[in-house]
SERO-4910 file (N, C-alpha, C, O; in steps of 0.05 Angstrom, whole numbers):
BEGIN
 pado doro    nc1    nc2    nc3   cac1   cac2   cac3    cc1    cc2    cc3    oc1    oc2    oc3
  Unk    A   3113   2720   2991   3096   2703   2974   3112   2678   2966   3136   2679   2961
  Unk    A   3097   2657   2964   3110   2632   2955   3111   2632   2924   3100   2650   2911
  Unk    A   3123   2612   2913   3127   2610   2884   3100   2608   2869   3097   2620   2848
  Unk    A   3081   2593   2881   3056   2589   2868   3040   2616   2866   3029   2622   2845
  Unk    A   3040   2631   2887   3027   2657   2888   3040   2677   2869   3027   2693   2856
  Unk    A   3066   2676   2868   3081   2694   2850   3075   2688   2821   3071   2707   2806
  Unk    A   3074   2663   2813   3068   2657   2785   3040   2664   2778   3034   2672   2756
  Unk    A   3021   2661   2798   2993   2669   2793   2991   2699   2789   2977   2708   2771
  Unk    A   3006   2714   2805   3006   2744   2802   3017   2752   2775   3006   2770   2762
  Unk    A   3038   2739   2766   3049   2745   2740   3029   2739   2718   3027   2755   2699
  Unk    A   3016   2716   2720   2995   2709   2700   2973   2730   2701   2963   2738   2680
  Unk    A   2965   2738   2725   2943   2758   2728   2950   2784   2714   2933   2795   2700
  Unk    A   2974   2794   2718   2983   2819   2706   2983   2816   2675   2975   2834   2661
  Unk    A   2993   2793   2665   2994   2788   2636   2966   2788   2624   2961   2798   2603
  Unk    A   2947   2775   2639   2919   2774   2629   2907   2802   2628   2893   2809   2609
  Unk    A   2911   2818   2650   2898   2844   2652   2908   2864   2632   2895   2884   2627
  Unk    A   2932   2859   2620   2940   2878   2599   2923   2875   2574   2920   2894   2558
  Unk    A   2912   2851   2570   2895   2846   2546   2865   2848   2551   2850   2855   2533
  Unk    A   2857   2843   2576   2828   2842   2582   2819   2868   2595   2831   2877   2615
  Unk    A   2799   2881   2582   2790   2907   2593   2759   2907   2590   2749   2900   2569
  Unk    A   2745   2916   2611   2716   2916   2610   2705   2944   2604   2717   2964   2612
  Unk    A   2684   2944   2589   2670   2969   2582   2641   2968   2593   2633   2947   2604
  Unk    A   2626   2989   2591   2599   2989   2600   2581   2970   2584   2563   2958   2595
  Unk    A   2587   2968   2558   2571   2950   2541   2581   2921   2543   2565   2903   2540
  Unk    A   2606   2918   2549   2617   2891   2552   2636   2890   2577   2660   2893   2574
  Unk    A   2624   2887   2600   2640   2888   2625   2658   2863   2628   2656   2843   2614
  Unk    A   2676   2866   2648   2695   2844   2654   2684   2827   2676   2677   2838   2697
  Unk    A   2683   2801   2672   2674   2782   2692   2699   2773   2707   2714   2755   2698
  Unk    A   2704   2785   2731   2728   2779   2747   2721   2758   2767   2700   2760   2780
  Unk    A   2739   2739   2770   2734   2716   2788   2756   2716   2810   2779   2721   2804
  Unk    A   2748   2711   2835   2767   2708   2857   2760   2681   2871   2737   2676   2876
  Unk    A   2780   2666   2877   2777   2640   2889   2793   2639   2915   2817   2640   2915
  Unk    A   2779   2638   2937   2793   2634   2963   2793   2605   2970   2783   2588   2954
  Unk    A   2803   2598   2993   2804   2569   3000   2776   2558   3005   2771   2535   3001
  Unk    A   2758   2575   3014   2731   2566   3021   2709   2575   3003   2688   2562   3000
  Unk    A   2712   2598   2990   2690   2610   2974   2699   2619   2946   2723   2620   2941
  Unk    A   2680   2624   2929   2684   2634   2902   2668   2660   2898   2645   2661   2906
  Unk    A   2681   2680   2887   2669   2706   2883   2670   2713   2853   2689   2706   2839
  Unk    A   2650   2728   2844   2650   2738   2816   2638   2766   2815   2619   2772   2830
  Unk    A   2650   2783   2798   2640   2810   2795   2640   2818   2766   2657   2809   2750
  Unk    A   2621   2834   2758   2621   2846   2731   2630   2875   2735   2617   2890   2750
  Unk    A   2652   2882   2722   2665   2908   2727   2667   2924   2701   2673   2913   2680
  Unk    A   2660   2950   2703   2664   2969   2681   2690   2983   2687   2691   3000   2705
  Unk    A   2711   2977   2672   2737   2989   2677   2739   3018   2668   2756   3033   2678
  Unk    A   2722   3027   2649   2723   3054   2640   2714   3074   2662   2727   3094   2667
  Unk    A   2692   3067   2676   2682   3084   2697   2691   3074   2725   2684   3086   2745
  Unk    A   2707   3052   2725   2717   3040   2750   2695   3034   2770   2697   3042   2793
  Unk    A   2674   3021   2761   2652   3013   2778   2646   2983   2776   2650   2971   2755
  Unk    A   2637   2972   2798   2627   2945   2799   2598   2945   2792   2582   2957   2807
  Unk    A   2590   2933   2771   2562   2933   2762   2545   2913   2779   2522   2920   2787
  Unk    A   2556   2890   2785   2542   2870   2802   2562   2850   2812   2584   2848   2800
  Unk    A   2555   2836   2833   2573   2817   2845   2557   2794   2856   2533   2797   2863
  Unk    A   2570   2771   2859   2557   2748   2870   2578   2730   2883   2601   2730   2874
  Unk    A   2570   2715   2903   2589   2696   2916   2573   2674   2928   2548   2674   2929
  Unk    A   2587   2654   2938   2574   2632   2952   2576   2634   2982   2573   2614   2996
  Unk    A   2581   2658   2992   2585   2661   3021   2559   2657   3036   2558   2643   3056
  Unk    A   2537   2670   3027   2512   2668   3041   2495   2643   3035   2476   2637   3049
  Unk    A   2503   2629   3014   2488   2605   3006   2494   2583   3025   2515   2581   3037
  Unk    A   2474   2565   3029   2478   2542   3046   2498   2523   3033   2497   2519   3009
  Unk    A   2515   2512   3049   2536   2494   3039   2524   2467   3032   2519   2451   3050
  Unk    A   2519   2463   3007   2510   2437   2997   2527   2429   2973   2529   2445   2954
  Unk    A   2538   2406   2974   2555   2397   2952   2583   2406   2954   2592   2415   2975
  Unk    A   2598   2404   2932   2626   2411   2932   2630   2440   2925   2611   2454   2918
  Unk    A   2655   2449   2928   2661   2477   2921   2657   2482   2891   2650   2504   2883
  Unk    A   2662   2462   2875   2659   2464   2846   2630   2468   2839   2623   2485   2822
  Unk    A   2612   2453   2852   2583   2457   2847   2574   2484   2856   2557   2496   2843
  Unk    A   2584   2494   2879   2575   2520   2888   2586   2542   2869   2574   2563   2866
  Unk    A   2610   2538   2857   2621   2557   2838   2603   2559   2813   2600   2580   2802
  Unk    A   2592   2536   2805   2574   2536   2782   2549   2552   2788   2539   2566   2771
  Unk    A   2539   2549   2813   2516   2564   2821   2522   2594   2821   2504   2610   2814
  Unk    A   2546   2602   2829   2554   2630   2828   2553   2640   2800   2544   2663   2794
  Unk    A   2563   2624   2781   2562   2632   2752   2534   2636   2742   2529   2655   2728
  Unk    A   2516   2618   2748   2488   2621   2739   2475   2645   2753   2459   2659   2741
  Unk    A   2482   2651   2778   2472   2674   2792   2481   2700   2779   2466   2719   2776
  Unk    A   2507   2701   2772   2518   2725   2759   2503   2729   2732   2496   2752   2725
  Unk    A   2499   2708   2717   2485   2710   2691   2457   2720   2695   2447   2736   2679
  Unk    A   2443   2710   2716   2416   2719   2721   2415   2749   2728   2398   2763   2718
  Unk    A   2433   2758   2745   2434   2786   2753   2441   2803   2729   2431   2826   2726
  Unk    A   2459   2793   2712   2467   2808   2688   2444   2812   2669   2440   2833   2657
  Unk    A   2428   2791   2665   2405   2793   2648   2385   2813   2658   2373   2828   2643
  Unk    A   2381   2815   2685   2363   2834   2697   2373   2863   2691   2357   2881   2689
  Unk    A   2399   2867   2689   2411   2893   2683   2414   2898   2653   2423   2919   2645
  Unk    A   2407   2878   2637   2408   2882   2608   2436   2877   2596   2442   2887   2575
  Unk    A   2452   2861   2610   2479   2855   2600   2478   2826   2589   2470   2807   2603
  Unk    A   2487   2823   2564   2487   2796   2552   2515   2786   2546   2519   2762   2543
  Unk    A   2534   2804   2542   2561   2796   2536   2581   2807   2556   2576   2828   2568
  Unk    A   2603   2793   2559   2624   2802   2577   2651   2791   2568   2652   2774   2550
  Unk    A   2673   2799   2581   2699   2787   2576   2706   2773   2602   2701   2783   2624
  Unk    A   2719   2750   2600   2724   2733   2623   2753   2738   2633   2772   2736   2618
  Unk    A   2755   2746   2659   2781   2750   2672   2784   2729   2693   2772   2730   2714
  Unk    A   2801   2709   2688   2805   2687   2706   2825   2694   2729   2831   2677   2745
  Unk    A   2835   2718   2729   2852   2729   2750   2877   2712   2755   2886   2709   2778
  Unk    A   2888   2701   2734   2913   2686   2737   2909   2657   2745   2929   2641   2746
  Unk    A   2885   2649   2751   2880   2621   2758   2879   2604   2733   2871   2614   2712
  Unk    A   2887   2579   2735   2885   2561   2712   2856   2555   2706   2840   2554   2724
  Unk    A   2849   2551   2681   2822   2547   2673   2814   2518   2677   2813   2502   2658
  Unk    A   2809   2510   2701   2799   2484   2708   2787   2485   2736   2790   2505   2750
  Unk    A   2772   2465   2743   2761   2464   2770   2739   2485   2774   2720   2487   2758
  Unk    A   2742   2500   2795   2721   2520   2802   2719   2542   2782   2697   2552   2777
  Unk    A   2741   2550   2770   2741   2572   2751   2725   2563   2726   2709   2578   2715
  Unk    A   2731   2539   2717   2717   2528   2693   2687   2524   2699   2670   2530   2682
  Unk    A   2681   2515   2723   2653   2511   2731   2638   2537   2732   2615   2538   2723
  Unk    A   2650   2558   2742   2637   2584   2743   2632   2594   2715   2610   2605   2709
  Unk    A   2652   2591   2697   2648   2600   2669   2626   2585   2655   2610   2597   2641
  Unk    A   2625   2559   2659   2604   2543   2647   2577   2550   2658   2557   2551   2643
  Unk    A   2575   2555   2684   2550   2564   2696   2540   2590   2685   2516   2594   2680
  Unk    A   2559   2609   2680   2552   2635   2669   2542   2632   2640   2524   2645   2631
  Unk    A   2555   2614   2625   2547   2609   2597   2519   2596   2596   2503   2604   2580
  Unk    A   2514   2577   2614   2488   2565   2615   2467   2585   2623   2444   2582   2615
  Unk    A   2474   2604   2639   2455   2625   2647   2449   2645   2626   2430   2661   2628
  Unk    A   2465   2645   2604   2459   2663   2582   2481   2684   2576   2478   2699   2557
  Unk    A   2502   2685   2592   2523   2705   2586   2541   2694   2563   2546   2670   2562
  Unk    A   2550   2712   2546   2567   2704   2524   2594   2717   2528   2597   2741   2532
  Unk    A   2615   2700   2526   2643   2710   2526   2661   2690   2513   2685   2695   2512
***
């Protein structure tokens, strides 16, 4: 691993010691690859993924930041259908800007509270 990946992993471990999802307040975990953005709502107590969304199947229109915002609103919409209104945000060691910030803002606009 290079230095950038190592520092992200260290940040991720530090965040995960404090952030824990429950069935009433699941963890919104974000993964950012070079081309796509993924988000999952996870219940850490029962170790299950409640729902997931990504921009893989969506048509590529606009920038990656805009598609990340769409993923956030999609997660919020799916969460409302399952009766989930609050969650804890797990940025997975990524800095809170760009696609991660856009996803969080999209989820907030969709009605999720964290």
